Structures are given as structure tokens and as C-alpha cells.
C-alpha atoms as an extended CHARMM CRD file, in Angstrom:
* protein
*
        81  EXT
         1         1  MET       CA            109.1180000000       90.7410000000      120.7380000000  PROA      1               0.0000000000
         2         2  LYS       CA            106.2200000000       92.7850000000      119.3570000000  PROA      2               0.0000000000
         3         3  LYS       CA            107.7300000000       95.9960000000      120.7500000000  PROA      3               0.0000000000
         4         4  TRP       CA            111.0480000000       95.1970000000      119.0570000000  PROA      4               0.0000000000
         5         5  TRP       CA            109.4750000000       95.4180000000      115.5710000000  PROA      5               0.0000000000
         6         6  THR       CA            109.2120000000       99.1740000000      115.3260000000  PROA      6               0.0000000000
         7         7  LYS       CA            108.0250000000      100.8030000000      112.1080000000  PROA      7               0.0000000000
         8         8  GLU       CA            111.6170000000      101.6370000000      111.1420000000  PROA      8               0.0000000000
         9         9  ARG       CA            112.7980000000       98.0580000000      111.7360000000  PROA      9               0.0000000000
        10        10  ARG       CA            109.8950000000       96.6580000000      109.7220000000  PROA      10              0.0000000000
        11        11  LEU       CA            110.6970000000       98.9450000000      106.7800000000  PROA      11              0.0000000000
        12        12  ALA       CA            114.4060000000       98.1210000000      106.9370000000  PROA      12              0.0000000000
        13        13  HSD       CA            113.6320000000       94.3930000000      107.0870000000  PROA      13              0.0000000000
        14        14  ARG       CA            111.1930000000       94.6830000000      104.1940000000  PROA      14              0.0000000000
        15        15  GLU       CA            113.7530000000       96.5010000000      102.0400000000  PROA      15              0.0000000000
        16        16  LYS       CA            116.2950000000       93.7920000000      102.8390000000  PROA      16              0.0000000000
        17        17  LEU       CA            113.8890000000       91.0220000000      101.8180000000  PROA      17              0.0000000000
        18        18  LEU       CA            112.5030000000       92.5980000000       98.6620000000  PROA      18              0.0000000000
        19        19  ASN       CA            114.4450000000       91.7720000000       95.5600000000  PROA      19              0.0000000000
        20        20  PRO       CA            115.0460000000       94.8220000000       93.3230000000  PROA      20              0.0000000000
        21        21  GLU       CA            114.8140000000       92.4820000000       90.3240000000  PROA      21              0.0000000000
        22        22  ALA       CA            111.3930000000       91.2580000000       91.4670000000  PROA      22              0.0000000000
        23        23  ARG       CA            108.4000000000       91.3200000000       89.1750000000  PROA      23              0.0000000000
        24        24  TYR       CA            106.5700000000       93.8900000000       91.3170000000  PROA      24              0.0000000000
        25        25  HSD       CA            109.0530000000       96.2430000000       92.9920000000  PROA      25              0.0000000000
        26        26  GLY       CA            107.9830000000       97.0700000000       96.5220000000  PROA      26              0.0000000000
        27        27  LEU       CA            105.0010000000       94.7280000000       96.3260000000  PROA      27              0.0000000000
        28        28  SER       CA            105.4840000000       91.2200000000       97.6590000000  PROA      28              0.0000000000
        29        29  SER       CA            104.2010000000       88.3060000000       95.6180000000  PROA      29              0.0000000000
        30        30  ARG       CA            101.7730000000       87.5720000000       98.4420000000  PROA      30              0.0000000000
        31        31  GLN       CA            100.3500000000       91.0930000000       98.2480000000  PROA      31              0.0000000000
        32        32  ALA       CA            100.1490000000       90.8710000000       94.4520000000  PROA      32              0.0000000000
        33        33  ALA       CA             98.3140000000       87.5290000000       94.6640000000  PROA      33              0.0000000000
        34        34  ALA       CA             95.9170000000       88.9610000000       97.2440000000  PROA      34              0.0000000000
        35        35  LEU       CA             95.2020000000       91.9340000000       94.9790000000  PROA      35              0.0000000000
        36        36  VAL       CA             94.4550000000       89.6440000000       92.0340000000  PROA      36              0.0000000000
        37        37  LYS       CA             92.2940000000       87.3590000000       94.1920000000  PROA      37              0.0000000000
        38        38  THR       CA             90.3320000000       90.3070000000       95.5890000000  PROA      38              0.0000000000
        39        39  ALA       CA             89.6210000000       91.6860000000       92.1190000000  PROA      39              0.0000000000
        40        40  GLY       CA             88.7860000000       88.2330000000       90.7640000000  PROA      40              0.0000000000
        41        41  GLU       CA             88.4720000000       89.4070000000       87.1590000000  PROA      41              0.0000000000
        42        42  CYS       CA             90.1120000000       91.5420000000       84.5050000000  PROA      42              0.0000000000
        43        43  SER       CA             89.2990000000       95.2250000000       84.9570000000  PROA      43              0.0000000000
        44        44  SER       CA             89.1470000000       95.7180000000       81.2110000000  PROA      44              0.0000000000
        45        45  CYS       CA             87.1910000000       92.7760000000       79.7660000000  PROA      45              0.0000000000
        46        46  GLY       CA             85.7870000000       91.1070000000       82.8880000000  PROA      46              0.0000000000
        47        47  HSD       CA             87.5100000000       87.7730000000       82.1810000000  PROA      47              0.0000000000
        48        48  ASP       CA             87.8540000000       85.5950000000       85.2980000000  PROA      48              0.0000000000
        49        49  GLY       CA             91.3860000000       84.3660000000       84.6030000000  PROA      49              0.0000000000
        50        50  SER       CA             90.4540000000       80.7800000000       83.7750000000  PROA      50              0.0000000000
        51        51  GLN       CA             91.8150000000       80.9480000000       80.1970000000  PROA      51              0.0000000000
        52        52  SER       CA             94.4040000000       83.7030000000       80.5640000000  PROA      52              0.0000000000
        53        53  ARG       CA             96.0780000000       84.3980000000       83.9000000000  PROA      53              0.0000000000
        54        54  LEU       CA             95.4580000000       87.6390000000       85.7080000000  PROA      54              0.0000000000
        55        55  GLY       CA             98.2920000000       90.0280000000       86.5000000000  PROA      55              0.0000000000
        56        56  ILE       CA             98.9240000000       93.5060000000       87.7860000000  PROA      56              0.0000000000
        57        57  HSD       CA             99.3610000000       96.4480000000       85.4200000000  PROA      57              0.0000000000
        58        58  HSD       CA            100.8500000000       99.7810000000       86.4530000000  PROA      58              0.0000000000
        59        59  ARG       CA             98.8220000000      102.5320000000       84.8270000000  PROA      59              0.0000000000
        60        60  ASN       CA            101.7330000000      104.9610000000       84.6650000000  PROA      60              0.0000000000
        61        61  ARG       CA            104.1490000000      102.1200000000       83.6760000000  PROA      61              0.0000000000
        62        62  ASP       CA            106.3660000000      102.8700000000       86.7060000000  PROA      62              0.0000000000
        63        63  LYS       CA            106.8590000000       99.5350000000       88.4960000000  PROA      63              0.0000000000
        64        64  HSD       CA            108.1990000000      101.3620000000       91.5430000000  PROA      64              0.0000000000
        65        65  ASP       CA            104.8990000000      103.2060000000       92.0390000000  PROA      65              0.0000000000
        66        66  GLN       CA            102.7740000000      100.8060000000       94.0910000000  PROA      66              0.0000000000
        67        67  SER       CA            100.0310000000      103.2550000000       95.0120000000  PROA      67              0.0000000000
        68        68  PRO       CA             96.5540000000      101.6520000000       94.8290000000  PROA      68              0.0000000000
        69        69  GLY       CA             95.3920000000      104.1440000000       92.2090000000  PROA      69              0.0000000000
        70        70  ASN       CA             98.2360000000      103.0820000000       89.9150000000  PROA      70              0.0000000000
        71        71  LEU       CA             97.5230000000       99.3290000000       90.0770000000  PROA      71              0.0000000000
        72        72  VAL       CA             94.9130000000       97.5540000000       87.9810000000  PROA      72              0.0000000000
        73        73  VAL       CA             94.2700000000       93.8190000000       87.4970000000  PROA      73              0.0000000000
        74        74  LEU       CA             94.2760000000       92.6930000000       83.8560000000  PROA      74              0.0000000000
        75        75  CYS       CA             94.2070000000       89.3620000000       82.0720000000  PROA      75              0.0000000000
        76        76  HSD       CA             97.2150000000       88.5350000000       79.9380000000  PROA      76              0.0000000000
        77        77  ARG       CA             95.3610000000       89.3320000000       76.7010000000  PROA      77              0.0000000000
        78        78  CYS       CA             94.4170000000       92.8380000000       77.8510000000  PROA      78              0.0000000000
        79        79  HSD       CA             97.8190000000       93.4330000000       79.4020000000  PROA      79              0.0000000000
        80        80  ILE       CA             99.7070000000       92.8720000000       76.1290000000  PROA      80              0.0000000000
        81        81  ARG       CA             97.5250000000       95.3370000000       74.1730000000  PROA      81              0.0000000000
């Protein structure tokens, strides 16, 4: 079974599962949650997310660009500025 999941099949399956209307295009909610958990605090103000939830901001405002350098974790207050 492991040999059946080639790189091409994994990518095709991933594209089929990802919703184009999703909050983070090309980034699963599990990956987004893991990114937020790893950061643990707002990159701007250092808030831990206890009062205002943490989310992912795209620096270049392109939600299709999921490169690590484009993603930053911000609290809701910093994200709406």
C-alpha cells in the first residue's frame, strides 16, 4: 500500500481534498493549527492567544502563497491592523 502512494498520487489526492474556498488555500487546517501551536504567540506583540485567538497572516496578502517565509502568526488584534 505504501508503494501505491506515489508523490503524484499524493498531490492529486491532496488537491482533491483541499477546498478552494478554504480559509488557508493549500494549507490544511491541521497544518495551520500546528503552525500556530509551534509559534505559541503573536509575532508582533508577543500575546499568547489567551484573550485574542491566534491566526495566520500572509505577508504578501496572497492566500495561495504558502511558503514559510510568507506566513506569520498574529493575534486577532494585530491581524486587523
